[in-house]
ZAZA-520838 format. One record per residue: x, y, z of N, C-alpha, C in turn. Coordinates in nm, 3 decimals, decimal comma, m for minus. Each point is the difference from the previous one (the first is absolute). Layout:
# ZAZA-520838
ATOM      n_x      n_y      n_z     ca_x     ca_y     ca_z      c_x      c_y      c_z
ATOM        X        Y        Z        X        Y        Z        X        Y        Z
...
END
This chain:
# ZAZA-520838
ATOM      n_x      n_y      n_z     ca_x     ca_y     ca_z      c_x      c_y      c_z
ATOM    0,085   m0,120    0,000   m0,085    0,120    0,000    0,088    0,125    0,000
ATOM   m0,030    0,096   m0,088    0,082    0,121   m0,007   m0,003    0,078    0,132
ATOM    0,111    0,064    0,030    0,010    0,084    0,118   m0,006    0,147   m0,041
ATOM   m0,040    0,084    0,091   m0,004    0,143   m0,029    0,142    0,054   m0,008
ATOM    0,023    0,086   m0,098    0,135    0,053   m0,021    0,048    0,085    0,118
ATOM   m0,093    0,048    0,081    0,040    0,080    0,117    0,087   m0,083    0,095
ATOM   m0,008   m0,132   m0,012    0,085   m0,085    0,084    0,147    0,025   m0,030
ATOM    0,031    0,032   m0,125    0,138    0,030   m0,035    0,048    0,127    0,069
ATOM   m0,089    0,097    0,008    0,034    0,124    0,072    0,025   m0,030    0,147
ATOM   m0,085   m0,084    0,059    0,015   m0,032    0,142    0,134   m0,070    0,026
ATOM    0,040   m0,087   m0,092    0,129   m0,067    0,014    0,114    0,101   m0,011
ATOM   m0,011    0,093   m0,094    0,101    0,103   m0,017    0,007    0,089    0,125
ATOM   m0,115    0,033    0,054   m0,006    0,084    0,121    0,070   m0,070    0,117
ATOM   m0,020   m0,130    0,013    0,066   m0,075    0,107    0,152    0,001   m0,019
ATOM    0,045   m0,015   m0,124    0,144   m0,001   m0,026    0,061    0,137    0,031
ATOM   m0,070    0,107   m0,038    0,053    0,134    0,028    0,002    0,028    0,150
ATOM   m0,095   m0,057    0,073   m0,001    0,018    0,146    0,123   m0,067    0,062
ATOM    0,037   m0,117   m0,053    0,119   m0,068    0,049    0,126    0,079   m0,033
ATOM    0,005    0,055   m0,121    0,115    0,082   m0,040    0,012    0,123    0,088
ATOM   m0,113    0,066    0,025    0,001    0,120    0,083    0,039   m0,032    0,144
ATOM   m0,043   m0,115    0,050    0,035   m0,040    0,135    0,152   m0,018    0,014
ATOM    0,061   m0,063   m0,100    0,145   m0,018    0,002    0,072    0,134   m0,006
ATOM   m0,047    0,087   m0,088    0,061    0,134   m0,012   m0,008    0,075    0,131
ATOM   m0,116   m0,004    0,063   m0,021    0,073    0,125    0,089   m0,054    0,113
ATOM    0,013   m0,133    0,006    0,086   m0,061    0,103    0,145    0,044   m0,017
ATOM    0,045    0,002   m0,124    0,139    0,038   m0,024    0,025    0,147    0,030
ATOM   m0,098    0,085   m0,027    0,015    0,141    0,037    0,011    0,013    0,151
ATOM   m0,073   m0,084    0,073    0,010    0,000    0,145    0,138   m0,043    0,047
ATOM    0,058   m0,099   m0,069    0,135   m0,045    0,035    0,103    0,108   m0,030
ATOM   m0,024    0,079   m0,105    0,091    0,110   m0,031   m0,003    0,103    0,113
ATOM   m0,119    0,034    0,046   m0,014    0,096    0,110    0,070   m0,052    0,126
ATOM   m0,010   m0,132    0,021    0,062   m0,061    0,119    0,150   m0,019   m0,015
ATOM    0,053    0,026   m0,120    0,143   m0,014   m0,022    0,046   m0,142   m0,028
ATOM   m0,098   m0,090   m0,026    0,035   m0,140   m0,024    0,047   m0,024   m0,144
ATOM   m0,038    0,088   m0,091    0,044   m0,007   m0,139    0,043    0,140   m0,042
ATOM    0,073    0,008   m0,113    0,042    0,131   m0,047   m0,075    0,040   m0,127
ATOM    0,025    0,120   m0,046   m0,072    0,054   m0,114    0,022   m0,084   m0,126
ATOM    0,120   m0,051   m0,019    0,028   m0,083   m0,118   m0,085   m0,126    0,003
ATOM   m0,016   m0,059    0,119   m0,087   m0,118    0,014   m0,142    0,033   m0,043
ATOM   m0,049    0,114    0,043   m0,137    0,041   m0,031   m0,016    0,021   m0,150
ATOM    0,097    0,061   m0,062   m0,011    0,027   m0,144    0,000   m0,131   m0,080
ATOM    0,080   m0,097    0,044   m0,003   m0,132   m0,064   m0,138   m0,063    0,017
ATOM   m0,056    0,015    0,119   m0,133   m0,055    0,026   m0,104    0,064   m0,089
ATOM    0,003    0,133   m0,012   m0,098    0,069   m0,085    0,010   m0,047   m0,144
ATOM    0,123   m0,020   m0,048    0,018   m0,048   m0,137   m0,068   m0,135   m0,018
ATOM    0,025   m0,092    0,092   m0,059   m0,134   m0,010   m0,151    0,001    0,014
ATOM   m0,051    0,077    0,096   m0,145    0,005    0,021   m0,072    0,066   m0,118
ATOM    0,064    0,101   m0,057   m0,063    0,066   m0,115   m0,007   m0,095   m0,120
ATOM    0,106   m0,076   m0,022    0,000   m0,098   m0,107   m0,109   m0,105    0,025
ATOM   m0,016   m0,041    0,125   m0,104   m0,097    0,033   m0,139    0,059   m0,023
ATOM   m0,019    0,125    0,040   m0,127    0,068   m0,020   m0,036    0,004   m0,148
ATOM    0,097    0,036   m0,082   m0,029    0,012   m0,142   m0,021   m0,135   m0,066
ATOM    0,072   m0,102    0,045   m0,022   m0,135   m0,051   m0,141   m0,047    0,032
ATOM   m0,048    0,031    0,120   m0,137   m0,035    0,037   m0,102    0,070   m0,088
ATOM    0,025    0,126   m0,034   m0,093    0,074   m0,084   m0,002   m0,057   m0,142
ATOM    0,117   m0,029   m0,054    0,007   m0,061   m0,133   m0,069   m0,136   m0,001
ATOM    0,018   m0,077    0,105   m0,064   m0,132    0,008   m0,151    0,014    0,004
ATOM   m0,049    0,104    0,068   m0,144    0,025    0,003   m0,053    0,028   m0,140
ATOM    0,072    0,082   m0,076   m0,043    0,031   m0,136   m0,009   m0,127   m0,085
ATOM    0,101   m0,084    0,010    0,000   m0,123   m0,079   m0,109   m0,096    0,045
ATOM   m0,014   m0,018    0,130   m0,101   m0,094    0,050   m0,141    0,049   m0,031
ATOM   m0,022    0,131    0,007   m0,130    0,056   m0,034   m0,030   m0,021   m0,148
ATOM    0,099    0,026   m0,085   m0,018   m0,016   m0,145   m0,040   m0,143   m0,034
ATOM    0,082   m0,096    0,043   m0,028   m0,140   m0,034   m0,124   m0,051    0,071
ATOM   m0,022    0,045    0,123   m0,117   m0,046    0,074   m0,130    0,043   m0,066
ATOM   m0,005    0,124   m0,048   m0,120    0,048   m0,068   m0,017   m0,068   m0,135
ATOM    0,113   m0,029   m0,066   m0,011   m0,061   m0,133   m0,042   m0,146    0,009
ATOM    0,057   m0,073    0,094   m0,034   m0,144    0,007   m0,120   m0,030    0,088
ATOM   m0,058    0,103    0,061   m0,121   m0,019    0,080    0,023   m0,037    0,145
ATOM    0,126   m0,002    0,043    0,029   m0,028    0,141   m0,056    0,110    0,089
ATOM    0,005    0,124   m0,051   m0,053    0,115    0,073   m0,107    0,071   m0,082
ATOM   m0,093    0,059    0,070   m0,101    0,085   m0,063   m0,006    0,132    0,077
ATOM   m0,041    0,104   m0,070   m0,013    0,132    0,062   m0,147    0,026    0,032
ATOM   m0,025    0,054    0,118   m0,138    0,035    0,036   m0,032    0,145   m0,039
ATOM    0,101    0,069   m0,053   m0,015    0,143   m0,030    0,007    0,031   m0,149
ATOM    0,086   m0,071   m0,073    0,020    0,026   m0,142   m0,058   m0,112   m0,086
ATOM   m0,040    0,036   m0,121   m0,044   m0,100   m0,098    0,123   m0,045   m0,078
ATOM    0,039   m0,123    0,020    0,120   m0,054   m0,064   m0,041   m0,092   m0,115
ATOM    0,039    0,038   m0,120   m0,031   m0,082   m0,118    0,128   m0,029   m0,077
ATOM    0,027   m0,128   m0,015    0,118   m0,040   m0,075   m0,024    0,016   m0,150
ATOM    0,102    0,039   m0,071   m0,011    0,015   m0,145    0,011   m0,134   m0,072
ATOM    0,053   m0,100    0,069    0,023   m0,130   m0,063   m0,010   m0,109    0,105
ATOM   m0,001   m0,123   m0,045    0,003   m0,116    0,088    0,120   m0,085   m0,038
ATOM    0,078   m0,038    0,100    0,117   m0,084   m0,024   m0,021   m0,132    0,073
ATOM    0,009   m0,108   m0,074   m0,017   m0,133    0,058    0,111   m0,092   m0,053
ATOM    0,049   m0,089    0,087   m0,031   m0,012    0,143    0,061    0,115    0,080
ATOM   m0,039    0,011    0,126    0,046    0,112    0,083    0,152   m0,001    0,017
ATOM    0,060   m0,116   m0,015    0,146   m0,008    0,014    0,073    0,077   m0,110
ATOM   m0,072    0,034   m0,107    0,061    0,074   m0,111   m0,011    0,151    0,017
ATOM   m0,076    0,045    0,101   m0,021    0,144    0,017    0,133    0,072    0,026
ATOM    0,073   m0,046    0,099    0,125    0,068    0,033    0,101   m0,003   m0,115
ATOM    0,025   m0,115   m0,066    0,093    0,001   m0,112   m0,039    0,098   m0,110
ATOM   m0,130    0,013   m0,026   m0,044    0,092   m0,104    0,019    0,145    0,043
ATOM   m0,037    0,030    0,124    0,019    0,136    0,052    0,148    0,035    0,004
ATOM    0,082   m0,098    0,038    0,144    0,022    0,007    0,066    0,000   m0,138
ATOM   m0,074   m0,039   m0,103    0,054   m0,004   m0,138    0,127   m0,081   m0,011
ATOM    0,003   m0,113    0,071    0,115   m0,089   m0,008    0,116    0,036    0,089
ATOM   m0,010    0,113    0,072    0,108    0,041    0,090   m0,016   m0,070    0,135
ATOM    0,108   m0,004    0,076   m0,006   m0,062    0,132   m0,068    0,090    0,102
ATOM   m0,006    0,130   m0,026   m0,069    0,094    0,086   m0,029    0,127   m0,079
ATOM   m0,087    0,083    0,053   m0,028    0,129   m0,064    0,005    0,109    0,107
ATOM    0,021    0,122   m0,042    0,000    0,114    0,091   m0,143    0,053    0,014
ATOM   m0,036    0,042    0,118   m0,130    0,063    0,023    0,015    0,150    0,022
ATOM    0,122    0,043    0,016    0,029    0,142    0,016    0,111    0,040   m0,097
ATOM    0,002    0,122   m0,049   m0,093    0,108    0,027   m0,146   m0,037   m0,033
ATOM   m0,091    0,054    0,076   m0,140   m0,039   m0,004   m0,064    0,026   m0,137
ATOM    0,017    0,119   m0,053   m0,067    0,036   m0,125    0,051   m0,084   m0,116
ATOM    0,130   m0,021   m0,006    0,061   m0,070   m0,113   m0,015   m0,151    0,010
ATOM   m0,030   m0,053    0,117   m0,006   m0,145    0,017   m0,137   m0,048    0,049
ATOM   m0,034    0,029    0,124   m0,128   m0,049    0,054   m0,118    0,052   m0,080
ATOM   m0,007    0,131   m0,021   m0,116    0,057   m0,068   m0,006   m0,043   m0,146
ATOM    0,114    0,000   m0,067    0,003   m0,043   m0,140   m0,045   m0,145   m0,013
ATOM    0,046   m0,086    0,090   m0,036   m0,141   m0,003   m0,149   m0,017    0,031
ATOM   m0,049    0,076    0,097   m0,141   m0,010    0,038   m0,092    0,037   m0,115
ATOM    0,038    0,100   m0,078   m0,084    0,042   m0,113   m0,003   m0,103   m0,112
ATOM    0,101   m0,086   m0,003    0,001   m0,108   m0,099   m0,093   m0,114    0,039
ATOM   m0,015   m0,023    0,130   m0,072   m0,119    0,046   m0,135    0,028    0,063
ATOM   m0,027    0,126    0,042   m0,127    0,033    0,063   m0,065    0,119   m0,071
ATOM   m0,132   m0,003   m0,012   m0,072    0,115   m0,056    0,031    0,124    0,083
ATOM    0,043    0,105   m0,065    0,032    0,128    0,062    0,118   m0,008    0,097
ATOM    0,062   m0,117    0,006    0,113   m0,015    0,092   m0,041   m0,004    0,146
ATOM   m0,128   m0,032    0,026   m0,048   m0,004    0,138    0,065   m0,114    0,078
ATOM    0,025    0,023    0,129   m0,018    0,123    0,078    0,126    0,087    0,000
ATOM    0,098   m0,039   m0,077    0,131    0,064    0,007   m0,001    0,143   m0,055
ATOM   m0,099    0,032   m0,083   m0,007    0,135   m0,053   m0,066    0,097    0,098
ATOM   m0,040   m0,049    0,117   m0,067    0,085    0,098    0,094    0,102    0,066
ATOM    0,130   m0,025   m0,005    0,092    0,093    0,064    0,014    0,128   m0,082
ATOM    0,001    0,112    0,069    0,014    0,130   m0,067    0,144    0,020   m0,045
ATOM    0,020    0,100   m0,084    0,135    0,032   m0,046    0,091    0,037    0,118
ATOM   m0,056    0,068    0,099    0,078    0,038    0,118    0,042   m0,124    0,077
ATOM   m0,092   m0,096    0,013    0,030   m0,124    0,072    0,105   m0,083   m0,075
ATOM   m0,013   m0,004   m0,132    0,099   m0,072   m0,081    0,137    0,067    0,014
ATOM    0,001    0,133    0,007    0,126    0,073    0,017    0,063   m0,033    0,135
ATOM   m0,082   m0,014    0,104    0,051   m0,035    0,132    0,068   m0,137   m0,004
ATOM   m0,063   m0,097   m0,067    0,061   m0,132   m0,013    0,131    0,011   m0,075
ATOM    0,003    0,082   m0,104    0,123    0,019   m0,078    0,112    0,055    0,087
ATOM   m0,032    0,098    0,084    0,102    0,058    0,088    0,051   m0,102    0,102
ATOM   m0,092   m0,078    0,056    0,042   m0,104    0,095    0,085   m0,106   m0,070
ATOM   m0,032   m0,028   m0,124    0,078   m0,097   m0,077    0,141    0,053   m0,027
ATOM    0,010    0,128   m0,027    0,131    0,062   m0,022    0,086   m0,010    0,126
ATOM   m0,061    0,022    0,116    0,073   m0,014    0,126    0,045   m0,144    0,018
ATOM   m0,086   m0,093   m0,035    0,035   m0,142    0,009    0,121   m0,030   m0,088
ATOM   m0,001    0,052   m0,122    0,112   m0,026   m0,091    0,130    0,064    0,049
ATOM   m0,012    0,118    0,060    0,119    0,068    0,052    0,063   m0,080    0,114
ATOM   m0,084   m0,068    0,079    0,050   m0,083    0,109    0,060   m0,130   m0,056
ATOM   m0,068   m0,058   m0,098    0,040   m0,132   m0,051    0,122    0,006   m0,090
ATOM    0,009    0,102   m0,083    0,103    0,002   m0,103    0,115    0,098    0,026
ATOM   m0,033    0,114    0,057    0,101    0,104    0,027    0,076    0,042   m0,127
ATOM   m0,065   m0,016   m0,115    0,062    0,040   m0,125   m0,012    0,152   m0,016
ATOM    0,086    0,061   m0,081   m0,012    0,146   m0,023   m0,139    0,040   m0,049
ATOM   m0,058   m0,080   m0,088   m0,132    0,034   m0,054   m0,107   m0,005    0,108
ATOM   m0,001   m0,106    0,080   m0,102   m0,013    0,104    0,017    0,109    0,107
ATOM    0,123    0,033    0,032    0,024    0,106    0,099   m0,037    0,137   m0,055
ATOM    0,023    0,022   m0,130   m0,042    0,126   m0,062   m0,152    0,014    0,004
ATOM   m0,070   m0,109   m0,026   m0,146    0,005    0,007   m0,048    0,028    0,142
ATOM    0,067   m0,060    0,097   m0,034    0,027    0,139    0,025    0,146    0,035
ATOM    0,113    0,053   m0,045    0,031    0,140    0,028   m0,102    0,094   m0,063
ATOM   m0,056   m0,040   m0,113   m0,104    0,082   m0,062   m0,125    0,005    0,088
ATOM   m0,030   m0,113    0,067   m0,116   m0,005    0,088    0,015    0,094    0,119
ATOM    0,119    0,000    0,060    0,018    0,079    0,122    0,046    0,142   m0,028
ATOM    0,025    0,031   m0,127    0,043    0,135   m0,036   m0,103    0,103    0,045
ATOM    0,044    0,098    0,072   m0,090    0,106    0,045   m0,063   m0,027    0,136
ATOM    0,014   m0,123    0,052   m0,056   m0,029    0,132    0,092    0,057    0,109
ATOM   m0,059    0,046    0,109    0,081    0,058    0,109    0,066   m0,108    0,084
ATOM    0,103   m0,064   m0,056    0,069   m0,108    0,069    0,137    0,045    0,050
ATOM    0,042   m0,055    0,111    0,136    0,023    0,047    0,096   m0,079   m0,089
ATOM    0,125    0,043   m0,011    0,096   m0,074   m0,085    0,007   m0,148    0,032
ATOM   m0,009   m0,037    0,127    0,010   m0,141    0,039   m0,126   m0,080   m0,037
ATOM   m0,106    0,069   m0,040   m0,126   m0,068   m0,034   m0,015   m0,025   m0,149
ATOM    0,105    0,026   m0,077   m0,011   m0,007   m0,145    0,049   m0,131   m0,061
ATOM    0,004   m0,106    0,080    0,020   m0,134   m0,053   m0,133   m0,073    0,011
ATOM   m0,022   m0,106   m0,078   m0,131   m0,068    0,003   m0,043   m0,045    0,138
ATOM    0,088   m0,066    0,074   m0,040   m0,050    0,132   m0,018    0,113    0,101
ATOM    0,087    0,101   m0,005   m0,015    0,114    0,091   m0,126    0,079   m0,033
ATOM   m0,032    0,009   m0,128   m0,124    0,068   m0,041   m0,122   m0,072    0,058
ATOM    0,002   m0,133   m0,002   m0,113   m0,076    0,053   m0,020    0,025    0,149
ATOM    0,106    0,037    0,071   m0,011    0,030    0,143   m0,035    0,146    0,026
ATOM    0,006    0,082   m0,102   m0,028    0,142    0,020   m0,150    0,023    0,022
ATOM   m0,030    0,103    0,076   m0,139    0,032    0,035   m0,037    0,133   m0,063
ATOM   m0,095    0,000   m0,096   m0,044    0,126   m0,058   m0,060    0,091    0,108
ATOM    0,013    0,128   m0,018   m0,050    0,096    0,099   m0,146   m0,021    0,034
ATOM   m0,027   m0,021    0,127   m0,137   m0,014    0,048   m0,063   m0,135   m0,027
ATOM    0,072   m0,093   m0,063   m0,061   m0,128   m0,036   m0,014   m0,093    0,120
ATOM    0,100    0,001    0,090   m0,005   m0,090    0,113    0,047   m0,140   m0,031
ATOM    0,006   m0,035   m0,128    0,047   m0,130   m0,045    0,117    0,020   m0,094
ATOM    0,090   m0,098   m0,004    0,110    0,014   m0,095   m0,043   m0,051   m0,137
ATOM    0,086    0,017   m0,099   m0,036   m0,034   m0,137   m0,028   m0,149   m0,018
ATOM    0,066   m0,084    0,077   m0,026   m0,143   m0,008   m0,142   m0,030    0,046
ATOM   m0,040    0,057    0,112   m0,135   m0,021    0,051   m0,105    0,054   m0,097
ATOM    0,030    0,114   m0,060   m0,092    0,059   m0,098   m0,014   m0,093   m0,121
ATOM    0,112   m0,061   m0,042   m0,005   m0,094   m0,112   m0,091   m0,118    0,032
ATOM    0,009   m0,053    0,121   m0,086   m0,111    0,040   m0,147    0,041   m0,007
ATOM   m0,031    0,117    0,054   m0,139    0,049   m0,001   m0,052    0,013   m0,143
ATOM    0,080    0,060   m0,087   m0,044    0,022   m0,138   m0,015   m0,131   m0,076
ATOM    0,095   m0,091    0,016   m0,008   m0,127   m0,072   m0,118   m0,083    0,050
ATOM   m0,030    0,007    0,128   m0,119   m0,068    0,052   m0,126    0,060   m0,061
ATOM   m0,005    0,131   m0,010   m0,116    0,067   m0,059   m0,020   m0,043   m0,145
ATOM    0,110   m0,007   m0,076   m0,010   m0,040   m0,140   m0,038   m0,147   m0,013
ATOM    0,056   m0,085    0,086   m0,036   m0,141   m0,001   m0,148   m0,019    0,031
ATOM   m0,049    0,075    0,096   m0,141   m0,007    0,036   m0,089    0,042   m0,117
ATOM    0,040    0,103   m0,070   m0,079    0,048   m0,114   m0,006   m0,104   m0,111
ATOM    0,110   m0,067   m0,026    0,003   m0,101   m0,105   m0,076   m0,127    0,038
ATOM    0,000   m0,032    0,128   m0,055   m0,129    0,044   m0,144    0,009    0,051
ATOM   m0,067    0,109   m0,020   m0,139    0,014    0,047   m0,090   m0,108   m0,060
END
């Protein structure tokens, strides 16, 4: 029996709660002097990569779940443009013979793929241009942490250009620990909140 796609959001929410719990504990250890700043920055890098992997996994599981009928949406009308049988052939066809596919950047991968397989690209076309841009920025930060290439770092620098950051806050991990004026939360916490909001919107 198909399950509601909101279950995927609930699973993602649980994973982000675990990630946030670990981050919060380590910040407490930093205050207590049990770890140093370099330890914390390594932790932020790893947790951010985990956060983004969870989000990408949600996109893939939602896509295949809606296509093969494992999940249904109670909010959106999902109509497949085609039928692929047997179901074991769905992934190879979507992957076009590759061992894996990218789901991000969102517009060039997830949304483009969704429009090929679902009428109107539902529910993936529900995200606004601003929301898609937010995912793009978070993806750029992910790449800057993962690759540290000149290109990825240049893209990251473009994101933070003009922001009122201290010199020490202008690396990807230090930026994630920075707190925008009046926000009360650091950029990592804000990323969790936004990605949860977007996941919830897609999985309604």
